[in-house]
N, C-alpha and C positions, 0 to 999 in steps of 0.2 A: 504494499500499499505505498501512497505517496501523499495522502493526508497530512498534514501536521498534527503534532503532537503540540498544544501552546500551554504554556506553563508562567502562571502567577506568582509571582515572589512580593510578599510582603515583608516587613520588619519582623514578624516571627521565624522567617526564615533564615534571615541573616542570626537571628539569636540562637535558633537550632543548629546552625552550622559550626558554631564559634560560641560554646558555652561557656568557656573561660575565656572569652575575649581573642582579641587578635594575636598576631606574635608579642605585641608587647603588654600584654593584658589586658589593653584596651577594651571594654564590653562594648557589645552591639548594642544598643539603646533602643527599647522601644518607646513610641509618643510619650507611656505614662512615665517613665523612668527618666527621658529625656534630660529635663531640667537637674536632676541630681548629675546624673552624668558630666554635663557640662557646666556643673558647679557655677548654678545662676540663682539659686535659690535668696541668698541674700540681695543681691542686685535687683532682682523682679521683687521682693517685698520693699525695695525702697522707692519702685515706682508704684507704690500702694496696689500691686495687684497681689492675688493670693498667691504665693510659689505652691500652694500645695495640689494645683490645677496642674492637668496635663499638658504638653506641651502645647498642644493643638487649640485648648480653650484659650490659652495667653497669647499666643501668637493672634488669633483672631479678636482678639478682644483689644490688643494695640492697633490691628489693621482697620477696624471699625474705628478707633479715636484718632486715624489719622497720624500715630505718631512715628513716622517716619525715622527719626534719630535712634530710637528704641528697637525699633525692627532691623534695621541697618547692624546694629550691636548683636543680636540674635543671629541674625544672618551670618555675619561673619565670625561668631563663636562655633555656629554648626560646620560653617565649612572648614573651619582650622581644624576641627576634632577629630571629622572623616576623614581630610586629605590626608593625615599623619598614618591613617591604618596601612596596616601591612597582613598578610598573609602568612600562617605559622609554614615550616618549611614542608612537613607532612599532608599528604593526602587529606581532603576535608569533604565535606556534602556538595560543596559548590564544584570541585573537581570533579567528584562522582555522577554530580547531578549534569554538566557539560558534557562530559564522555559519554552517559548513556542514551544522549540524543543525537538527531543527526541535524543534516545542515538543512531539511527541509522543515524543521520544528522551530518553536520560537520561543524563549526566555525572555518575558517581559516584568520586570520588574519598577517597584515603587521605591527602591531604595537608595538614598545617597550614596551608602558607602562604597568604596571602590575595591570592593574583595572579588565578587563574580568577574569585573573586567580584570583585575590580576589574575583569577582563575585561568580566564579565557587563554590571555597571553602565555602561561606555562604549561599549557596543555593543547595550544594550536598547532603546533606541528606534529602532532599525534594520530590526529583523524579529523575529520571534517565534523565540525560543531554546530551546533544549534546557533541563529541569528540572536542576538539580543538587541531588545528595546528596553527603554529607562523612562519611563510613564512621568515619571517627575523629576528629570533630569540625574545627571549624575557626577561625582566631584572627579572622576577619571577620566570622562568621557569628551570629546571635542569635536568639534563640526565645521565644515567649510559649507559658509551659507552660498557662496556663488557656485559650488558644485553640485553641492547636497550630500557630500560625503560626511561621513563620522568614523571615530576613530581613538586611537588612545589621546587623552586629554595634551600629553606632550608631543605628540606625533605631527605628520604635516598630512596635508591632502595629498592624495595619489596622484590626482589630476592638475593640478596648478602648481603644488608644491609649497604653498604657504604654510605658516604654522597653523594650527586648528584654535579656534575659538575655544573657550570653553564653554561647556552646556551649561545651560542655566537650572538653577534649582526651583522649583516649583513649591510653595510652602503650603502649611494648612490654613487654607481659609474655606469660608463655608461657600464662597461663589469663586471658583477657578474657572480660568478661559482658557481652556486647552488649545485653541486655534489662535492664539495673539501671538505667540511664539515658533518661528518658521521651525524649529529642532522640535519642540515640544510636541507643536500638529503631526510632524513627519513620524514621528514616535508613534503616536495614537493610531494615524492612518494604517502602520503596519500591522500594529496590533487588531486592529478592525478588520482586514481585511483576511489574516490568517485566521481568526474567528471563525469568519464565514466559510471557511474551507474544512476547518479542525473537524476530526474523527474523537481526539481524546482531548479534555480541558482540565488541567489541574493548577489547582489555588492551594499554593502552600506558603501558609504563616501570614498569609493576610486577612484580617478580621472586617474590611470594609468599613471606615470610619464614615460617621456621618459627616465629616468634611470631604468623603470623598463619593458623595453623593451623586453627583454628575457622572463620575466615571464608571460606577455601578451603570448608570443608564446609557452611556456609551457601549459598555461591551454588553449588557442584554440585547442595544438593537443591532450589533453586529453579529450574534449569537442566534438570535429570531425567537419565536415561540417556543416553548419546550414539546409542541405537538408535531412541530418542524422536524426535530433533532430526536425523533423517537431511536436511532440506531447509536447515536453517539453517546460517550460514557464521559462523566464529570466526576472528578476524584479530588478529595480535599485531604490536604494533609495538616493537621491542627490539634490542639489540645481541647478544643472548644466543640463539645458532641453536640450542640446546636446549631451548629455552623451550615448546615443543610435549608434550617427555615429561611434564611437571609441570602440564601443564592438559590428559592424555589423556582424562580425565572429561568435559572437552567438548567435543568434538572427535569426529563420524562421518568416518569413512574418511578420505577425502580433503580433507573441507571445510573446510579452514583455508589460513592462509599467513601468512609471516613477511616483515614489511619494516624494513628498518632504519633509514628515515625516515619521518617522518608524510607527509611531499609526496609518497609512493608509495602511500599509500593509498588505499582505495576513499572515507575521506570526503573527503581534499584534492582527489582527480580527479574525483570525481564529487558535488560541494557541495550539500546539501539533497535530493539522489537517490540517495543510496549504497545504501540499501534496494532501490530500484528497477531502480537499474542493474545491481545487484548480482544481482536477480531472474532481468531481461531476459539480463543476458550468460551465466549458469553454467545456469539453467534453461530458458531460452526460445532460448538459442542463438545470439543477435543480439549479434552485435558491436558496440560500441558506441565511439566515438572519446573518448579522455578530455577533460574541460572544465574542466582546474584551475583552482583559486582561485588569484587573482594573488599570489603572494607578496612582490613586492618594490615595488609601490604601497602611497602614503600611505592615511591615512584616507577621505577623499574621495573617491577615484576608488576605493577599496575598496567603501566602502556605495554607491556609484552602480553598481556591478557586480552589487551582491548583488540589487539590485531586477530583474533579468530574472528571478529566481528567485520573490520575494514577490510580485510584482506577480500572477502566473498562481494563486502560493495561495491569495491573497485574494480572486480572481474565483472560484476553485473554490470555497472558502468561502462566499460569498455564493450559488452555485447552490444548493449543498446546504442552504441554509438557505430557499432559494424553494421546494427539493422537500421 
């Protein structure tokens, strides 16, 4: 099958991938504990704002009050915190996620941290990896407005050779404008096009907060009505057992499942073949044994293991080209 597997990543995915923090022990914060992680409580209290609120509420309040100077302070603190993050040396969930998907698949992230980009860069020579989209921007991503090319923030455009502009970060306010910035609009367009054609849709660590109401509407419109997706499969990787209620517009009947651990997912148990495995097992009623990605091996062994999938993919690609 060549229909994509679309994966949405929220802050919970980064927290699950790096429970002990990045290489230097910096935690991957959720919106609920971002103020603590950035050590902003004292400053926010001085602004006569309740510092015990979540970051979304604090930022939205400042936005509504048009406190541009204070907003810039928060934005600078956020970007500085995330930009310094580094991947641990050993393979992580993000390495396993990327190696377990193919180039027709899409990973669309709401996260600002650079770790998914770093994982992509260190695995890119091993296999053809899924495409990436950053729906709220990303500190490690850059783009060329002239040629509509994106890549590593410190890189250059492959067409004109000019250094990339840094991708903007979209902050949590009640009314987001996904169309006003070229980079953000392009990322959303890629997600919407892929959702229309996806056979599998996995939501990993994304809780659909109230400030993302427009995002849910946009994704729902692209996915279509549940009765129109009566073969497709939706999966959730989350600790929230009630997640299906908030995403019911993406679920046809019983065609969904919830796992609390990435390594229980279709992606991890049928790497690079998640769509085919799901179709065969659920639609064709052919029982399949799991073939899980080795989660405790070092990179040389992991990369060697992946070749059992990439070698046949390359042969199939050559065969299609000949015919």
